N, C-alpha and C positions, 0 to 999 in steps of 0.2 A: 286242634291247634287253636281253634277259636276259644275253646274253653280255657286252655292254658293262658292265652292272652287275656281273656276276661278275668281269670284269677289274678293275673298280674296287674290288672286295673287298666288295661288298654281299652280305650273306647274309640272304635274306629272312626266314627264321624268326627269326634273331637280331634283325633290324631291327624286326620286328613285336613281338617280346618287349620290346625296348628302348623301343619307342614306347608299349607298354602300361605298362611300368614308369615311363616318364616321365610318362604321363598319371596314373598312380596317385600318384606323388610330387607332381605338380603339384596334383592334387586334395587330397592330404593337407596340403601346404603352404598351399594356398588356404584350406582348411577350418580348420586348427589354427594357422597362423602369420600369414598375410597378413590375413585378416579380423579376428582379434583386434587385430593391430597397427593396422589402419585404424580399428577401433572405439576403441582407446586414443587414437589421434591425434584422432579426432572429439571424444571426451570431453574431452581436454586442451584442444582448441580452444574448446569450450563453457565449460569452467572458466576459461580465460583471458579469454574475453569477459565472463563473469559477474564475474570479479575486476576487470576494467576498469570495468564498470558500477558495481560496488560502490565502487571507488575514487573514481569521479566523484561518486557519491551521498554518500559519506563526506566528500569535499572540499566539496560544497555544504553539507552539514550542519555541517561545521566552520566554514565561512564564516558561516553563519547564526548559529551559536552565538557566534562571535567578535563579530558585529554586536550580538547580544542582550547580550553581556557589556559591550560598549562603551556601549550604551544604559543598562543598569542602573548602570554605573559613573558615567555622566554624571548620571543622575537622583539617585544617592546623593550625588554632589558638590554638585549644586544644592540638595538637601535639607539637606546639612550646612552649606552657605553660608547658607541661609535660617535654619536653627536658630541659627547663630552670630550672624547679624544680629539675630534676635529676642532672643537672650540679651544682646547688647550694648545693645539698646534697653531691655530690662527693667532691666539694671544701671544704665543712664543714668537712667531714670525713678526707680529706687529711690534712687540717689544724690541726685537732685534733691529727692525727697521727704524724704530724711533731712536734707539741707541746710536745707530749709524748716522742718522740725520743729526742728532745732537752732537756727536763727535765731529761731523763735518762742519756744523755751524760753529762749534767751538774753535775748530782749526781755522775757519774763515775769519772769525773774530780775532784770533791770535795773529793771523797773517796781516789783517788790517792794522792791528795795533803795532806790529813790527814795522810795517810800511810807514805808518804815521810817525813812529818814533824815529825811523831813519830819515824821514822827510824833515822832522823838527830838528834832528841833529845836524842835517846838512844846512838848514836855515840858520841854526845857531853858529855853525862854523863860518858860514858866509858873513854873518853879522859880526862875528869876532874878527874876521879878516878885514872887514870894512873899518871897524873901529881901530884895529891895530894900524891899518894904513893911515887913517886920519890922525891917530896919535903920532905916528912917525912923521907925518907932514907937519903937524903942529910943533913937534919937538925939533924937527929940522928947521922950521921957520924961526923958532926961538933961538936955536943954537947959532944959526947963520945970521940972524938978525935982519933978515930981509923978507919981503913978501914974495912968495913963489908964484910964478906964472901958472896958468892952468896947464900948460904943457909939462912944466916941471913937476907939478903936483901929480899929474897922471903918470909920468915916468917913474917917480918915487913910489907911488902906490903900486904899480906893476912890479917894480923890483922887490918891494917889501912882501907882496903876496907870493912872488916866486920864491923868496927866501924862507917863507913860513914852511914849517914841516908839513909833509903829506898827512892825510887824515889818519893813517895808521900810526904814524910817528906822533902826530898831534894827540891822539887818544892816549898813547903810552906816556907822553910827557905830562898830560893833564892828570893821569892816574898817579904818576910819580909825585906830582906837585900836591895832589890830594893827600897822599900818604905822609908827606912831610908836614903838612898842616895838621 
């Protein structure tokens, strides 16, 4: 067999030396190249797995944050709508109150004007009665040709005022006289 191996060109010392060299190279490569590469690949695999887990977690957090944002936005919109409705209601009530106050003020002004007109009308009537009384006295004095005593003047004045129409009849007579003119 040795001869057969020798014919094939197998040189045992060289073969053993090459086998030892191959074993040393295999051990060196295994120790300094293959194991670190396997370790790097394992670390990379774990980092990728962690990244995927982080991505899923971030995706869930993002979805939760988006949902929270929607809820906050919806609550803010509801609150804004409620505030607008309250402001409109307050404005409506304020407007109604101001209208009522303005109507009451207008009514008060009209009432004062009526009272003042009534007072002026009564003063006018009193003045007209006085003037009519004085005219009657003057006319009576001229017709009778004598000077009337203060008692006579007062008596004539009272009779004239008593004979003057009442205020309702006086108003009707004055209106009729105005229509004639």
